N, C-alpha and C positions, 0 to 999 in steps of 0.2 A: 491527389488520390485520397489521402487521409481526410482532408477537408470534405471531399465529396461524400465518403462513407459516413462521416460524422453528421453532415447535413441530412443524409438519407435517414439516419436513426432519429434525427430530431423532428423531421417533418410531421409524423403522426402526433407528436406532442404539442406542436404549435397551435393546432386548432383548439385544444384544451387550454392552453396557456392564454390564448386571446380572450377567452371568456372568464375563466376562473382563476388563472394563474397556475404556475408550476406547482405541483404537489411535491411533498418530501420524497416519495418513491420515484417520481419522474426525475427529480434533480439528482438523486443518487445514481440512477441508471444513466443519465447523461454524463456525469462525472466519470463513471466506470468506462463508458464508451469512448470518452475523449481524452482522458488523462494518459500522458505517455509513460507514467510509472506502471500502469497495468500492462502495457505492451512489453515494457522492460522485464517484468516479472514472468511473462509468458515465454520470453526468449530464454530466460534462466531455466524454465521448465524444459524447453527444447534442448539446452545444453546438457542438463542432467540425463534426458532421454539418450542423448548421443554418448554420453559416458556409459550408460548401461549397455548400449550396443558394442562399444569398445570392449567392455568386460567380457561380454558373450563371445566375442570374436576369438578369445583365447582358447575356445574349446575346437577351433578349426586349425587345420594345418597351415603353415606359411610356406610359400613358395618363392624363392628368390632367384632371379636371373643375374648372372655375372658376365662381364666381358672386359677384354683389355687388348690393346695393340701398342707395340713399341719396339725400340731397338735395344738389343742386349749385347754387351761386351762381356764374354765369359773367359775365366781363366782357371786351369785346373793343374795342381801340383800334387801328383799321387805320393803318398807315403812310401810305397813300395819301390818307387823309382825316384830318389831325390834329385837326380841330375835331369829329370825330364819335366818340362812345363808345356802344357797345352794351352792355347788361347784361340778364341774364335770370336767372330762378330756376325750377328744375324738378326733378322727381324722376326718377331713372334706375335701371333694373334691368338687369343684364347677366348673360349666361350664356355659357359657352364650353367647348370641349373641345380638348385639345392632345395630340398623339401624337409621341413621338420614338423613333427606332430607331437606336442607335449602329452604324455600319457599319465604322469603323476607328479604332483608338486606339493604334496602334503595338504591337500584340499584348499590351498590358498587361492586357487582360480575360483573355486565355488564361493568362498567367502568374499572375494572381490565383487563377484556377480550379485550376491545377495546385498552387499553394501551399496553397490550402485543402484539397485532396485529401491533400497530405502532412501537413497539420495533423490530418486524421482519423487518418491512420496513426500519427502521433505520439501522439495522445491514447489510441489503443489501446495503444501501447507503454508509455505512462506508467501506464495502468490495470493493465497486467501488472506494472509495477514496484511499484505499490501492493500487488498480491497477493503478489509476491515478499517484500516487506518484512513483510507481515503473516504470511506462512508462517514467515519467520525468527523473528519474535516468538512465534508459536505453537509453534514447534518448541523453542525455548530454554525456554519456560515448561513445555511438556509434559515435557521431559527433567528439568527441575528438580522438577516434581511427582512424576515417577517416582522420582527419587532421594530425595525427602522421604518418599515412601510406603515405600520400602525402609528408610529410617532409622527409621520408626515400627516396622516389623517387627523390625528389629534390636534396638531398645530394648525391645520387648515380649518378645522372646525372652530378652534379658538379664535383664529383670525376672522372667520366669517361672523361669528357671534359679536365680537367687538366691533367689526365694521358696520353691522346692522344697528347696534347701539349707537355708534358714532352718527349714522344717518339720522336716526330718531332724535338723538340729542340735538343735532343741528336744526332739525325742523322745529323742535320745541324752543330752541333759543331764538330762532327767527320769529316765533310767536310770542316771544317775551316770557315764556314759562320756565325758563331754565337759564342758569348763569353760564357765561361763556367758558368758565373754567371746567365745567363738566364736559363740554364739547372737547376741549383740548385734552382732558383726561382720557376720553375714549379714543381720541387720535393717537395719544401715546400708547395706550394699550394695543390698539390695532397695529401700530408699528412694531411693538415688542413681539406680538403674535406672528407678524409676518417675518421678522428676523428669526424667530424659533422655528418657523416652517422652512426657511432657507437652510438653516443648520441641520434640520431633520432630513431634508432632501439630500444634503451632502452626505450624511451618514448613510442614507438608503443607497445612494449611488456608490458609495465606497463598498458596502455590503454586496451589491450586485456585481462589482468589479471582482471581488474575491471569488464569487461563484463562477464568473466567466473564466477566470484563471484556472480554477480547478477543473472546469470542463474543457480547457485548452481551446476556447473559441477564438477565432481570429481577431487580433488586436485587443483581446481581453475585454470585449464590450458584450454585455448581455443586453439583447434587444428588449425594447419596452414591451413587446408582445409576449416576452418570456419571463415576466416579473413573478416573483414568488407569490403564491396564493395568500390572500388575506387571512388573518387569524380567525379560526372558527372556534368559538368559545363553547366546547362541548363538555359534557359531564366527565369529570375526572374518575379514573379507575384507581383503586388502592395500590400501594406500593407492594411489590413481591417480598418474600421472605429470603433472608440471607442464605439459609441452608440449601434451599432448592437452587438459588441462583449460583452459588459456588459450585455445587455438584455438576450443574450444567456447564459452567464455564471450564472446569477442569477436564470435561470430557469433549468440549467442542472448541475451545479457544485455539485458533491455529498456531499462534506462537508457542503456547504450551505444548501442543502436539509436536511442533517442530523440534523442540528440545528433546522430547521423548524419542522421536526418530533419530536425532543425533546420537542419543545414547546407544540405541540399537546398531547405528552405523559404526560407532566405536567398538562395539563387541565384535563385529565382523572384521574390523581392523586388527583386533587382537588375534583372531584366527588366522588372518593374512600373515601377521608377523611370526606366529608360531609355525605356520606352514612353511615359511622360508627356511626354518631350521632343519627340515627333512630334505632328503635327497630328491633331485629332479630326474625323471626318467622320460626320454623322448625317443620316438621313432624317427630315424633320419636317413637321408639318402641324397646322393648327388651324382651328377653326370657332367664330365669335363672334356673338353676337347681343345688341343693346342696345336697350332700350325706354325712351323718354323720355316723360314725362307733363307737359304744361304748357310744352313747349319752344317759345319765341317765341309764346306764346299761340295755338298752333296745335293744341291738344288733344294727342292721343297719337301719338307719332312712333317708328317702329321702324327699326332699322339692322342689316344682316347682312353679314358678310364671312367669306371663308375663304382658306386659303393651304396649298399643298403645295410642298415644295421640299427642297433639300439645303443643309445648314448646315455650315460648317467653322470651326474656331477653331484657333489655334496661338499658344502663348506664345513670343514671340521673345526676351523678356528677363524674368528673374525674380530678378535680383540674385544669381545663383549658388545659389539655394535648391535646384534640381533636381540640379545637379551635386554639391552637398555631401550630398544625400541618398544618392546613389550611393556616395560615399566613406564615409558613415556605415555603410551596410550592408556594405561590404567590410571595414570594421574589425570589425563584429560577426561576420562569417564567420571572420575570422582569430582572434577571441577563442574562437569555438566550436572551432575546430581545436586551440587550446591546451587548452581544457577536455576535448576528446576524448583527447588525449595524456595529460593528467593523470589522467583516469579509467582509461585503459588501464594506466598505471604503478601505479595503486592496485589495480586488479583483480589484476595480476600479483603485486604484493607480498603481497596478501591470500591469494591462492591458494598462494603458496609458504609462507607462514606456516601455513596450514591443513594443508598436506601435511606439513610438519615436525612440527606437533603430532600429526597422526595416526600418523606413524611412531613418535614418542616415546610416545604414549598407548597404543599397541598393545604396545610392549615393556613398559611399566609394568604394563599389564593382565596379561600373561603372567606377570610375576614376582609380582604381587599375588595371582594365582590360586594359585600354589605356596605363598605364604605363608599364604594362607587355608586350604588343605588341611593344611599342617603344623600350623597353630594349632589346628585341630579335633583332630588327633591328639594334640598335646601336652595340650590342655585335657582330653580324655577320659582320657588316661593319668594325669595329675595328680589328677583327680577320683577315679579308682580307688585311687590311692595314698593320698589323703587319707581316704577312707573306710576303708581298711585300716589307717590310723594310721602310714603310712610317709612322708607329706608334710605339710608345715605349711599352716595356713590361709592364710598369707600367700603361699605359692607358688601355691595354688589361685586366690586373688584376682588374682594376677599373670596366670596362664594365661587366666582368663575375660576379664580386661581386654584382653589381647593378641588374643584371638579376636574380641572386639567391635570393636576397632579394625581388625583385619584384614578383617573382613567389610565395615566401612564403607569402607575403602580400596579393597577389591576392587570394590565397587559404583560408587564414584566413578570408578575407572579405566575401567570398562566404559562408564558413561554419557559420560565425557569422550571416549572414542574414537567411540562412536555419534554424539555431538553434532558432533564435528568432521567426520565423514562427511556428516551431514545439512547442515552449513553449507557444505561443499564443493558439494553438489548445489544448494544455494540460490544460492551466490555465482556459479556457473557459469550459472544459469538453467535447469539440467536438471530441476529439480523442476517447472517449469511445463509439462513434457510431459504430466504426468498430468491437467492441467487442460484 
């Protein structure tokens, strides 16, 4: 059934994937639709909601049915008549019903309900955090797959270029216009390019397997029709400012919000612990009926009683247990405050690092773009000179190698910048707006 649901979600995306490949947004949606961690987090939300309903049930009365049946041997030795002892043996069956309705417990019941409500809120925040971390994994894997796909295309273009030169060199050798060593050189270069293409294909398949695992696809295989979209070298946008990103993150990061919810839950636990120090007052009542067979040899004998009233209890001394419970919770609250501060510092440091990486990556990308353009011009110029006999084969090999490297560096710089921006959106929690 789960596989059927997942395939139903994927069908609308397959048409797009067959032509352009999966986009980053589609990949994220498929990971969130198929990964079992999402379903696990939703079950934890359901569990928290059940805890809230349990807390609310304390406002309702409880009704208990009791019953028993057995054989009794009874012996009576009255103090007023030491010489007399009565004994009897009879069967007894009893049934009863008891009702209790808690009227006051020092507001502990209300605090438990508010704490459970905050628990539901925190479970939703932790579920969002699960989604955020999955999106991070999906994004990194998608960008790596894109880069691996570009690596395959670069290697295949290099292989095609050297194969064409090999064929041209063979024809010129057969015509007596080129030494045989040049033919072998291009053959070696073509084999090296083919080997690089095979290695690039392996890296691409590995990246696709990671994506398939995140999507929980059967057999962890990503169909060829669902390959990640090719890199679209678009104009880059400037990196955001740290102050605005940090402000947004502290207001929207689900893990940071979950810590704050945990602090509020602890505050309610303090109220619960303090409420346990007050007396408890409840409205109570019961109805009981006992039936005795063979009692005092008088045949069958029935007994009925009922009670309605108010019951109160107050623990006057518990050996310091309740007071130390309050101290324990206060200590846990202070620990959560330190955890929150640690997380805030971690978020700020991470955002600063990402922004610095983005600025550097953008500068590197701009320069790699110029290197790539110049490398194409140099390779084409050297190729023409080689075919005209004005450049050596060594120089042509160098120019082609430089172009292949420049293309790879250009692609890596673009992916590095895009991935850094993606990670910024994920680390601030802004990516969750789309969900």
